[in-house]
CHARMM-style PDB file with segment names, atoms N, HN, CA, C and O in Angstrom:
ATOM      1  N   MET     1    -130.763-133.371-156.508  1.00  0.00      PROA
ATOM      2  CA  MET     1    -130.174-134.340-154.907  1.00  0.00      PROA
ATOM      3  C   MET     1    -129.297-135.412-155.641  1.00  0.00      PROA
ATOM      4  O   MET     1    -128.243-135.732-155.092  1.00  0.00      PROA
ATOM      5  N   VAL     2    -129.671-136.053-156.951  1.00  0.00      PROA
ATOM      6  HN  VAL     2    -130.527-135.793-157.397  1.00  0.00      PROA
ATOM      7  CA  VAL     2    -128.745-137.391-157.189  1.00  0.00      PROA
ATOM      8  C   VAL     2    -127.652-136.786-157.770  1.00  0.00      PROA
ATOM      9  O   VAL     2    -126.569-137.306-157.503  1.00  0.00      PROA
ATOM     10  N   ASN     3    -127.650-135.654-158.623  1.00  0.00      PROA
ATOM     11  HN  ASN     3    -128.530-135.232-158.840  1.00  0.00      PROA
ATOM     12  CA  ASN     3    -126.363-135.084-159.110  1.00  0.00      PROA
ATOM     13  C   ASN     3    -125.259-134.649-157.892  1.00  0.00      PROA
ATOM     14  O   ASN     3    -124.047-134.851-157.951  1.00  0.00      PROA
ATOM     15  N   ARG     4    -125.900-134.079-156.910  1.00  0.00      PROA
ATOM     16  HN  ARG     4    -126.885-133.915-156.861  1.00  0.00      PROA
ATOM     17  CA  ARG     4    -125.022-133.814-155.786  1.00  0.00      PROA
ATOM     18  C   ARG     4    -124.437-135.118-155.155  1.00  0.00      PROA
ATOM     19  O   ARG     4    -123.231-135.165-154.909  1.00  0.00      PROA
ATOM     20  N   ARG     5    -125.169-136.069-154.913  1.00  0.00      PROA
ATOM     21  HN  ARG     5    -126.148-136.031-155.112  1.00  0.00      PROA
ATOM     22  CA  ARG     5    -124.852-137.282-154.205  1.00  0.00      PROA
ATOM     23  C   ARG     5    -123.681-137.929-155.452  1.00  0.00      PROA
ATOM     24  O   ARG     5    -122.595-138.290-154.999  1.00  0.00      PROA
ATOM     25  N   ILE     6    -123.847-138.032-156.587  1.00  0.00      PROA
ATOM     26  HN  ILE     6    -124.729-137.739-156.956  1.00  0.00      PROA
ATOM     27  CA  ILE     6    -122.785-138.431-157.342  1.00  0.00      PROA
ATOM     28  C   ILE     6    -121.588-137.593-157.562  1.00  0.00      PROA
ATOM     29  O   ILE     6    -120.547-138.130-157.939  1.00  0.00      PROA
ATOM     30  N   SER     7    -121.651-136.330-157.358  1.00  0.00      PROA
ATOM     31  HN  SER     7    -122.497-135.894-157.052  1.00  0.00      PROA
ATOM     32  CA  SER     7    -120.726-135.653-157.484  1.00  0.00      PROA
ATOM     33  C   SER     7    -119.602-135.743-156.057  1.00  0.00      PROA
ATOM     34  O   SER     7    -118.378-135.682-156.180  1.00  0.00      PROA
ATOM     35  N   MET     8    -120.216-135.874-154.935  1.00  0.00      PROA
ATOM     36  HN  MET     8    -121.210-135.924-154.835  1.00  0.00      PROA
ATOM     37  CA  MET     8    -119.586-135.985-153.558  1.00  0.00      PROA
ATOM     38  C   MET     8    -119.121-137.461-153.988  1.00  0.00      PROA
ATOM     39  O   MET     8    -117.905-137.626-154.074  1.00  0.00      PROA
ATOM     40  N   ASP     9    -119.737-138.261-154.192  1.00  0.00      PROA
ATOM     41  HN  ASP     9    -120.726-138.127-154.122  1.00  0.00      PROA
ATOM     42  CA  ASP     9    -118.972-139.660-154.420  1.00  0.00      PROA
ATOM     43  C   ASP     9    -117.828-139.669-155.118  1.00  0.00      PROA
ATOM     44  O   ASP     9    -116.892-140.404-154.805  1.00  0.00      PROA
ATOM     45  N   SER    10    -117.795-138.841-156.147  1.00  0.00      PROA
ATOM     46  HN  SER    10    -118.555-138.244-156.402  1.00  0.00      PROA
ATOM     47  CA  SER    10    -116.788-138.888-157.068  1.00  0.00      PROA
ATOM     48  C   SER    10    -115.589-138.272-156.446  1.00  0.00      PROA
ATOM     49  O   SER    10    -114.463-138.763-156.529  1.00  0.00      PROA
ATOM     50  N   ILE    11    -115.922-137.016-155.727  1.00  0.00      PROA
ATOM     51  HN  ILE    11    -116.836-136.617-155.658  1.00  0.00      PROA
ATOM     52  CA  ILE    11    -114.982-136.360-155.046  1.00  0.00      PROA
ATOM     53  C   ILE    11    -114.250-137.184-153.915  1.00  0.00      PROA
ATOM     54  O   ILE    11    -113.025-137.192-153.800  1.00  0.00      PROA
ATOM     55  N   MET    12    -114.968-137.759-153.231  1.00  0.00      PROA
ATOM     56  HN  MET    12    -115.964-137.753-153.325  1.00  0.00      PROA
ATOM     57  CA  MET    12    -114.503-138.734-152.175  1.00  0.00      PROA
ATOM     58  C   MET    12    -113.644-139.932-152.506  1.00  0.00      PROA
ATOM     59  O   MET    12    -112.751-140.359-151.775  1.00  0.00      PROA
ATOM     60  N   LYS    13    -114.048-140.508-153.851  1.00  0.00      PROA
ATOM     61  HN  LYS    13    -114.773-140.161-154.445  1.00  0.00      PROA
ATOM     62  CA  LYS    13    -113.279-141.493-154.559  1.00  0.00      PROA
ATOM     63  C   LYS    13    -111.599-141.075-154.871  1.00  0.00      PROA
ATOM     64  O   LYS    13    -110.604-141.795-154.802  1.00  0.00      PROA
ATOM     65  N   VAL    14    -111.724-139.642-155.231  1.00  0.00      PROA
ATOM     66  HN  VAL    14    -112.533-139.057-155.287  1.00  0.00      PROA
ATOM     67  CA  VAL    14    -110.415-139.322-155.891  1.00  0.00      PROA
ATOM     68  C   VAL    14    -109.747-138.689-154.671  1.00  0.00      PROA
ATOM     69  O   VAL    14    -108.547-138.451-154.811  1.00  0.00      PROA
ATOM     70  N   ALA    15    -110.244-138.408-153.628  1.00  0.00      PROA
ATOM     71  HN  ALA    15    -111.218-138.601-153.514  1.00  0.00      PROA
ATOM     72  CA  ALA    15    -109.815-138.068-152.159  1.00  0.00      PROA
ATOM     73  C   ALA    15    -109.248-139.383-151.693  1.00  0.00      PROA
ATOM     74  O   ALA    15    -108.102-139.266-151.258  1.00  0.00      PROA
ATOM     75  N   LYS    16    -109.703-140.514-151.669  1.00  0.00      PROA
ATOM     76  HN  LYS    16    -110.634-140.609-152.023  1.00  0.00      PROA
ATOM     77  CA  LYS    16    -109.425-141.578-150.904  1.00  0.00      PROA
ATOM     78  C   LYS    16    -108.126-142.285-151.766  1.00  0.00      PROA
ATOM     79  O   LYS    16    -107.268-143.018-151.276  1.00  0.00      PROA
ATOM     80  N   GLU    17    -108.220-141.902-153.028  1.00  0.00      PROA
ATOM     81  HN  GLU    17    -108.918-141.307-153.426  1.00  0.00      PROA
ATOM     82  CA  GLU    17    -106.990-142.461-153.934  1.00  0.00      PROA
ATOM     83  C   GLU    17    -105.745-142.039-153.915  1.00  0.00      PROA
ATOM     84  O   GLU    17    -104.715-142.621-154.254  1.00  0.00      PROA
ATOM     85  N   GLN    18    -105.962-140.701-153.379  1.00  0.00      PROA
ATOM     86  HN  GLN    18    -106.799-140.229-153.103  1.00  0.00      PROA
ATOM     87  CA  GLN    18    -104.681-139.840-153.158  1.00  0.00      PROA
ATOM     88  C   GLN    18    -104.449-139.346-151.862  1.00  0.00      PROA
ATOM     89  O   GLN    18    -104.606-138.163-151.562  1.00  0.00      PROA
ATOM     90  N   GLN    19    -103.984-140.455-150.882  1.00  0.00      PROA
ATOM     91  HN  GLN    19    -103.856-141.417-151.126  1.00  0.00      PROA
ATOM     92  CA  GLN    19    -104.034-140.184-149.542  1.00  0.00      PROA
ATOM     93  C   GLN    19    -102.679-139.306-149.064  1.00  0.00      PROA
ATOM     94  O   GLN    19    -102.544-138.924-147.902  1.00  0.00      PROA
ATOM     95  N   HSD    20    -101.784-139.064-150.029  1.00  0.00      PROA
ATOM     96  HN  HSD    20    -101.893-139.375-150.973  1.00  0.00      PROA
ATOM     97  CA  HSD    20    -100.835-138.308-149.738  1.00  0.00      PROA
ATOM     98  C   HSD    20    -100.926-136.596-150.052  1.00  0.00      PROA
ATOM     99  O   HSD    20     -99.971-135.822-150.109  1.00  0.00      PROA
ATOM    100  N   ARG    21    -102.368-136.278-150.231  1.00  0.00      PROA
ATOM    101  HN  ARG    21    -103.144-136.906-150.185  1.00  0.00      PROA
ATOM    102  CA  ARG    21    -102.690-134.892-150.441  1.00  0.00      PROA
ATOM    103  C   ARG    21    -103.670-134.663-149.402  1.00  0.00      PROA
ATOM    104  O   ARG    21    -104.147-135.541-148.684  1.00  0.00      PROA
ATOM    105  N   GLN    22    -103.952-133.368-149.364  1.00  0.00      PROA
ATOM    106  HN  GLN    22    -103.564-132.654-149.948  1.00  0.00      PROA
ATOM    107  CA  GLN    22    -105.067-132.836-148.493  1.00  0.00      PROA
ATOM    108  C   GLN    22    -106.322-132.019-149.215  1.00  0.00      PROA
ATOM    109  O   GLN    22    -106.107-131.029-149.915  1.00  0.00      PROA
ATOM    110  N   PHE    23    -107.398-132.441-149.018  1.00  0.00      PROA
ATOM    111  HN  PHE    23    -107.572-133.245-148.450  1.00  0.00      PROA
ATOM    112  CA  PHE    23    -108.449-131.786-149.665  1.00  0.00      PROA
ATOM    113  C   PHE    23    -109.106-130.840-148.757  1.00  0.00      PROA
ATOM    114  O   PHE    23    -109.008-131.026-147.544  1.00  0.00      PROA
ATOM    115  N   ILE    24    -109.735-129.891-149.200  1.00  0.00      PROA
ATOM    116  HN  ILE    24    -109.814-129.740-150.185  1.00  0.00      PROA
ATOM    117  CA  ILE    24    -110.386-128.988-148.128  1.00  0.00      PROA
ATOM    118  C   ILE    24    -111.609-128.614-149.070  1.00  0.00      PROA
ATOM    119  O   ILE    24    -111.367-127.935-150.068  1.00  0.00      PROA
ATOM    120  N   LEU    25    -112.838-128.998-148.821  1.00  0.00      PROA
ATOM    121  HN  LEU    25    -113.035-129.549-148.011  1.00  0.00      PROA
ATOM    122  CA  LEU    25    -114.244-128.767-149.443  1.00  0.00      PROA
ATOM    123  C   LEU    25    -115.044-127.818-148.527  1.00  0.00      PROA
ATOM    124  O   LEU    25    -115.289-128.044-147.342  1.00  0.00      PROA
ATOM    125  N   LEU    26    -115.407-126.763-149.203  1.00  0.00      PROA
ATOM    126  HN  LEU    26    -115.208-126.580-150.166  1.00  0.00      PROA
ATOM    127  CA  LEU    26    -116.446-125.878-148.525  1.00  0.00      PROA
ATOM    128  C   LEU    26    -117.547-125.808-149.330  1.00  0.00      PROA
ATOM    129  O   LEU    26    -117.487-125.325-150.460  1.00  0.00      PROA
ATOM    130  N   THR    27    -118.833-126.372-148.710  1.00  0.00      PROA
ATOM    131  HN  THR    27    -118.882-126.764-147.792  1.00  0.00      PROA
ATOM    132  CA  THR    27    -120.114-126.331-149.230  1.00  0.00      PROA
ATOM    133  C   THR    27    -121.189-125.929-148.278  1.00  0.00      PROA
ATOM    134  O   THR    27    -121.023-126.049-147.064  1.00  0.00      PROA
ATOM    135  N   PRO    28    -122.293-125.450-148.801  1.00  0.00      PROA
ATOM    136  CA  PRO    28    -123.443-125.141-147.994  1.00  0.00      PROA
ATOM    137  C   PRO    28    -124.516-126.146-147.910  1.00  0.00      PROA
ATOM    138  O   PRO    28    -125.686-125.991-147.559  1.00  0.00      PROA
ATOM    139  N   GLN    29    -123.731-127.493-148.402  1.00  0.00      PROA
ATOM    140  HN  GLN    29    -122.781-127.619-148.687  1.00  0.00      PROA
ATOM    141  CA  GLN    29    -124.770-128.625-148.298  1.00  0.00      PROA
ATOM    142  C   GLN    29    -124.390-129.491-146.939  1.00  0.00      PROA
ATOM    143  O   GLN    29    -123.284-129.504-146.400  1.00  0.00      PROA
ATOM    144  N   ASP    30    -125.529-130.186-146.531  1.00  0.00      PROA
ATOM    145  HN  ASP    30    -126.428-130.176-146.969  1.00  0.00      PROA
ATOM    146  CA  ASP    30    -125.338-130.989-145.160  1.00  0.00      PROA
ATOM    147  C   ASP    30    -124.271-132.152-145.545  1.00  0.00      PROA
ATOM    148  O   ASP    30    -124.377-132.806-146.582  1.00  0.00      PROA
ATOM    149  N   MET    31    -123.308-132.324-144.667  1.00  0.00      PROA
ATOM    150  HN  MET    31    -123.222-131.793-143.824  1.00  0.00      PROA
ATOM    151  CA  MET    31    -122.292-133.536-145.066  1.00  0.00      PROA
ATOM    152  C   MET    31    -122.622-134.675-144.058  1.00  0.00      PROA
ATOM    153  O   MET    31    -121.907-135.673-144.139  1.00  0.00      PROA
ATOM    154  N   SER    32    -123.589-134.663-143.136  1.00  0.00      PROA
ATOM    155  HN  SER    32    -124.170-133.851-143.070  1.00  0.00      PROA
ATOM    156  CA  SER    32    -123.605-135.592-142.350  1.00  0.00      PROA
ATOM    157  C   SER    32    -123.718-137.045-142.823  1.00  0.00      PROA
ATOM    158  O   SER    32    -123.516-137.940-142.002  1.00  0.00      PROA
ATOM    159  N   ASN    33    -124.021-137.333-144.072  1.00  0.00      PROA
ATOM    160  HN  ASN    33    -124.185-136.606-144.739  1.00  0.00      PROA
ATOM    161  CA  ASN    33    -124.337-138.465-144.592  1.00  0.00      PROA
ATOM    162  C   ASN    33    -122.741-139.056-145.083  1.00  0.00      PROA
ATOM    163  O   ASN    33    -122.616-140.231-145.431  1.00  0.00      PROA
ATOM    164  N   VAL    34    -121.639-138.164-145.064  1.00  0.00      PROA
ATOM    165  HN  VAL    34    -121.741-137.210-144.782  1.00  0.00      PROA
ATOM    166  CA  VAL    34    -120.229-138.771-145.551  1.00  0.00      PROA
ATOM    167  C   VAL    34    -119.714-139.394-144.171  1.00  0.00      PROA
ATOM    168  O   VAL    34    -118.991-140.377-144.329  1.00  0.00      PROA
ATOM    169  N   GLY    35    -119.914-139.069-143.048  1.00  0.00      PROA
ATOM    170  HN  GLY    35    -120.502-138.270-142.919  1.00  0.00      PROA
ATOM    171  CA  GLY    35    -119.332-139.752-141.884  1.00  0.00      PROA
ATOM    172  C   GLY    35    -117.611-139.421-141.724  1.00  0.00      PROA
ATOM    173  O   GLY    35    -116.797-139.264-142.634  1.00  0.00      PROA
ATOM    174  N   GLN    36    -117.417-139.384-140.440  1.00  0.00      PROA
ATOM    175  HN  GLN    36    -118.078-139.511-139.701  1.00  0.00      PROA
ATOM    176  CA  GLN    36    -115.891-139.013-140.259  1.00  0.00      PROA
ATOM    177  C   GLN    36    -115.148-140.297-140.104  1.00  0.00      PROA
ATOM    178  O   GLN    36    -115.759-141.204-139.539  1.00  0.00      PROA
ATOM    179  N   THR    37    -114.059-140.501-140.469  1.00  0.00      PROA
ATOM    180  HN  THR    37    -113.563-139.764-140.928  1.00  0.00      PROA
ATOM    181  CA  THR    37    -113.131-141.381-140.327  1.00  0.00      PROA
ATOM    182  C   THR    37    -111.814-140.809-139.928  1.00  0.00      PROA
ATOM    183  O   THR    37    -111.746-139.590-139.775  1.00  0.00      PROA
ATOM    184  N   ASP    38    -110.591-141.672-139.713  1.00  0.00      PROA
ATOM    185  HN  ASP    38    -110.646-142.663-139.837  1.00  0.00      PROA
ATOM    186  CA  ASP    38    -109.354-141.252-139.281  1.00  0.00      PROA
ATOM    187  C   ASP    38    -108.922-140.300-140.503  1.00  0.00      PROA
ATOM    188  O   ASP    38    -108.146-139.389-140.215  1.00  0.00      PROA
ATOM    189  N   GLN    39    -109.290-140.402-141.664  1.00  0.00      PROA
ATOM    190  HN  GLN    39    -109.920-141.143-141.899  1.00  0.00      PROA
ATOM    191  CA  GLN    39    -108.859-139.780-142.781  1.00  0.00      PROA
ATOM    192  C   GLN    39    -109.834-138.675-143.440  1.00  0.00      PROA
ATOM    193  O   GLN    39    -109.573-137.994-144.432  1.00  0.00      PROA
ATOM    194  N   ILE    40    -111.065-138.645-142.637  1.00  0.00      PROA
ATOM    195  HN  ILE    40    -111.277-139.197-141.831  1.00  0.00      PROA
ATOM    196  CA  ILE    40    -112.009-137.659-143.142  1.00  0.00      PROA
ATOM    197  C   ILE    40    -112.430-136.941-141.857  1.00  0.00      PROA
ATOM    198  O   ILE    40    -112.789-137.629-140.901  1.00  0.00      PROA
ATOM    199  N   ARG    41    -112.412-135.716-141.774  1.00  0.00      PROA
ATOM    200  HN  ARG    41    -112.120-135.158-142.551  1.00  0.00      PROA
ATOM    201  CA  ARG    41    -112.880-134.819-140.631  1.00  0.00      PROA
ATOM    202  C   ARG    41    -113.835-133.848-141.291  1.00  0.00      PROA
ATOM    203  O   ARG    41    -113.713-133.380-142.423  1.00  0.00      PROA
ATOM    204  N   ILE    42    -114.844-133.604-140.384  1.00  0.00      PROA
ATOM    205  HN  ILE    42    -114.943-133.984-139.464  1.00  0.00      PROA
ATOM    206  CA  ILE    42    -115.946-132.629-140.895  1.00  0.00      PROA
ATOM    207  C   ILE    42    -116.070-131.587-140.038  1.00  0.00      PROA
ATOM    208  O   ILE    42    -116.321-131.908-138.877  1.00  0.00      PROA
ATOM    209  N   PHE    43    -115.962-130.368-140.288  1.00  0.00      PROA
ATOM    210  HN  PHE    43    -115.758-130.107-141.231  1.00  0.00      PROA
ATOM    211  CA  PHE    43    -116.150-129.241-139.414  1.00  0.00      PROA
ATOM    212  C   PHE    43    -117.171-128.283-139.720  1.00  0.00      PROA
ATOM    213  O   PHE    43    -116.929-127.543-140.673  1.00  0.00      PROA
ATOM    214  N   LYS    44    -118.244-128.139-139.127  1.00  0.00      PROA
ATOM    215  HN  LYS    44    -118.440-128.741-138.353  1.00  0.00      PROA
ATOM    216  CA  LYS    44    -119.540-127.574-139.473  1.00  0.00      PROA
ATOM    217  C   LYS    44    -119.587-126.002-138.346  1.00  0.00      PROA
ATOM    218  O   LYS    44    -119.658-125.838-137.128  1.00  0.00      PROA
ATOM    219  N   LEU    45    -119.501-125.047-139.587  1.00  0.00      PROA
ATOM    220  HN  LEU    45    -119.444-125.180-140.576  1.00  0.00      PROA
ATOM    221  CA  LEU    45    -119.869-123.699-138.573  1.00  0.00      PROA
ATOM    222  C   LEU    45    -121.374-123.605-138.007  1.00  0.00      PROA
ATOM    223  O   LEU    45    -122.258-124.331-138.461  1.00  0.00      PROA
ATOM    224  N   GLN    46    -121.560-122.863-137.203  1.00  0.00      PROA
ATOM    225  HN  GLN    46    -120.842-122.273-136.834  1.00  0.00      PROA
ATOM    226  CA  GLN    46    -122.916-122.515-136.606  1.00  0.00      PROA
ATOM    227  C   GLN    46    -123.710-121.888-137.724  1.00  0.00      PROA
ATOM    228  O   GLN    46    -123.115-121.208-138.561  1.00  0.00      PROA
ATOM    229  N   ASP    47    -124.962-122.061-137.793  1.00  0.00      PROA
ATOM    230  HN  ASP    47    -125.445-122.613-137.114  1.00  0.00      PROA
ATOM    231  CA  ASP    47    -125.885-121.406-138.581  1.00  0.00      PROA
ATOM    232  C   ASP    47    -125.915-120.173-138.446  1.00  0.00      PROA
ATOM    233  O   ASP    47    -125.881-119.796-137.275  1.00  0.00      PROA
ATOM    234  N   PRO    48    -125.980-119.181-139.433  1.00  0.00      PROA
ATOM    235  CA  PRO    48    -126.129-117.589-139.123  1.00  0.00      PROA
ATOM    236  C   PRO    48    -127.519-117.062-138.531  1.00  0.00      PROA
ATOM    237  O   PRO    48    -128.596-117.511-138.924  1.00  0.00      PROA
ATOM    238  N   ASP    49    -127.424-116.245-137.725  1.00  0.00      PROA
ATOM    239  HN  ASP    49    -126.549-115.880-137.406  1.00  0.00      PROA
ATOM    240  CA  ASP    49    -128.737-115.636-137.116  1.00  0.00      PROA
ATOM    241  C   ASP    49    -129.171-114.822-138.276  1.00  0.00      PROA
ATOM    242  O   ASP    49    -128.638-113.860-138.828  1.00  0.00      PROA
ATOM    243  N   ARG    50    -130.493-115.581-138.547  1.00  0.00      PROA
ATOM    244  HN  ARG    50    -130.926-116.363-138.098  1.00  0.00      PROA
ATOM    245  CA  ARG    50    -131.079-114.794-139.790  1.00  0.00      PROA
ATOM    246  C   ARG    50    -131.637-113.503-139.612  1.00  0.00      PROA
ATOM    247  O   ARG    50    -131.771-112.737-140.566  1.00  0.00      PROA
ATOM    248  N   GLY    51    -132.017-113.169-138.296  1.00  0.00      PROA
ATOM    249  HN  GLY    51    -131.908-113.791-137.521  1.00  0.00      PROA
ATOM    250  CA  GLY    51    -132.610-111.847-138.075  1.00  0.00      PROA
ATOM    251  C   GLY    51    -131.827-110.917-137.867  1.00  0.00      PROA
ATOM    252  O   GLY    51    -132.395-109.828-137.784  1.00  0.00      PROA
ATOM    253  N   GLN    52    -130.643-110.898-137.736  1.00  0.00      PROA
ATOM    254  HN  GLN    52    -130.181-111.783-137.803  1.00  0.00      PROA
ATOM    255  CA  GLN    52    -129.547-109.992-137.803  1.00  0.00      PROA
ATOM    256  C   GLN    52    -129.684-108.893-138.933  1.00  0.00      PROA
ATOM    257  O   GLN    52    -129.868-109.220-140.106  1.00  0.00      PROA
ATOM    258  N   THR    53    -129.587-107.597-138.534  1.00  0.00      PROA
ATOM    259  HN  THR    53    -129.438-107.331-137.582  1.00  0.00      PROA
ATOM    260  CA  THR    53    -129.290-106.765-139.745  1.00  0.00      PROA
ATOM    261  C   THR    53    -127.961-106.138-139.984  1.00  0.00      PROA
ATOM    262  O   THR    53    -127.746-105.468-140.994  1.00  0.00      PROA
ATOM    263  N   VAL    54    -126.919-106.385-138.904  1.00  0.00      PROA
ATOM    264  HN  VAL    54    -127.094-106.929-138.083  1.00  0.00      PROA
ATOM    265  CA  VAL    54    -125.613-105.771-138.985  1.00  0.00      PROA
ATOM    266  C   VAL    54    -124.582-107.049-138.728  1.00  0.00      PROA
ATOM    267  O   VAL    54    -124.836-107.946-137.924  1.00  0.00      PROA
ATOM    268  N   LEU    55    -123.630-107.001-139.368  1.00  0.00      PROA
ATOM    269  HN  LEU    55    -123.424-106.273-140.021  1.00  0.00      PROA
ATOM    270  CA  LEU    55    -122.534-107.884-139.054  1.00  0.00      PROA
ATOM    271  C   LEU    55    -121.933-107.456-137.675  1.00  0.00      PROA
ATOM    272  O   LEU    55    -121.689-106.270-137.453  1.00  0.00      PROA
ATOM    273  N   PRO    56    -121.714-108.373-136.811  1.00  0.00      PROA
ATOM    274  CA  PRO    56    -120.707-108.058-135.634  1.00  0.00      PROA
ATOM    275  C   PRO    56    -119.379-107.933-135.788  1.00  0.00      PROA
ATOM    276  O   PRO    56    -118.581-108.611-135.141  1.00  0.00      PROA
ATOM    277  N   PHE    57    -118.990-106.921-136.788  1.00  0.00      PROA
ATOM    278  HN  PHE    57    -119.639-106.370-137.314  1.00  0.00      PROA
ATOM    279  CA  PHE    57    -117.561-106.764-136.558  1.00  0.00      PROA
ATOM    280  C   PHE    57    -116.998-105.635-135.806  1.00  0.00      PROA
ATOM    281  O   PHE    57    -117.619-104.589-135.616  1.00  0.00      PROA
ATOM    282  N   GLN    58    -115.806-105.869-135.381  1.00  0.00      PROA
ATOM    283  HN  GLN    58    -115.301-106.719-135.535  1.00  0.00      PROA
ATOM    284  CA  GLN    58    -115.238-104.723-134.611  1.00  0.00      PROA
ATOM    285  C   GLN    58    -114.245-103.672-135.351  1.00  0.00      PROA
ATOM    286  O   GLN    58    -113.402-104.166-136.101  1.00  0.00      PROA
ATOM    287  N   PRO    59    -114.274-102.468-135.220  1.00  0.00      PROA
ATOM    288  CA  PRO    59    -113.122-101.760-136.092  1.00  0.00      PROA
ATOM    289  C   PRO    59    -111.753-102.163-135.540  1.00  0.00      PROA
ATOM    290  O   PRO    59    -111.520-102.312-134.341  1.00  0.00      PROA
ATOM    291  N   ALA    60    -110.851-102.327-136.553  1.00  0.00      PROA
ATOM    292  HN  ALA    60    -111.040-102.205-137.528  1.00  0.00      PROA
ATOM    293  CA  ALA    60    -109.299-102.735-136.321  1.00  0.00      PROA
ATOM    294  C   ALA    60    -108.908-101.660-135.547  1.00  0.00      PROA
ATOM    295  O   ALA    60    -109.281-100.498-135.710  1.00  0.00      PROA
ATOM    296  N   GLU    61    -107.986-102.155-134.521  1.00  0.00      PROA
ATOM    297  HN  GLU    61    -107.683-103.098-134.388  1.00  0.00      PROA
ATOM    298  CA  GLU    61    -107.338-101.032-133.639  1.00  0.00      PROA
ATOM    299  C   GLU    61    -106.135-100.618-134.338  1.00  0.00      PROA
ATOM    300  O   GLU    61    -105.328-101.365-134.890  1.00  0.00      PROA
ATOM    301  N   THR    62    -106.090 -99.131-134.246  1.00  0.00      PROA
ATOM    302  HN  THR    62    -106.746 -98.524-133.797  1.00  0.00      PROA
ATOM    303  CA  THR    62    -104.806 -98.475-134.980  1.00  0.00      PROA
ATOM    304  C   THR    62    -103.511 -98.211-133.789  1.00  0.00      PROA
ATOM    305  O   THR    62    -103.673 -98.127-132.571  1.00  0.00      PROA
ATOM    306  N   GLU    63    -102.620 -98.144-134.308  1.00  0.00      PROA
ATOM    307  HN  GLU    63    -102.489 -98.212-135.297  1.00  0.00      PROA
ATOM    308  CA  GLU    63    -101.392 -98.043-133.410  1.00  0.00      PROA
ATOM    309  C   GLU    63    -100.843 -96.525-133.455  1.00  0.00      PROA
ATOM    310  OT1 GLU    63     -99.850 -96.208-132.800  1.00  0.00      PROA
TER     311      GLU     63
END
């Protein structure tokens, strides 16, 4: 947990120093402790249904 916090602090520091660039971070970790600002936006996907046995994909339509 300590290593995760140090890593996230380092990533956020670099991102703040390079404001002319866009960073996209994908992580399974909880990001609620980072906090949103005008420069930081957090998008959280819904948790998957753990009881499902088949993914709900539809077949592609053919022409």
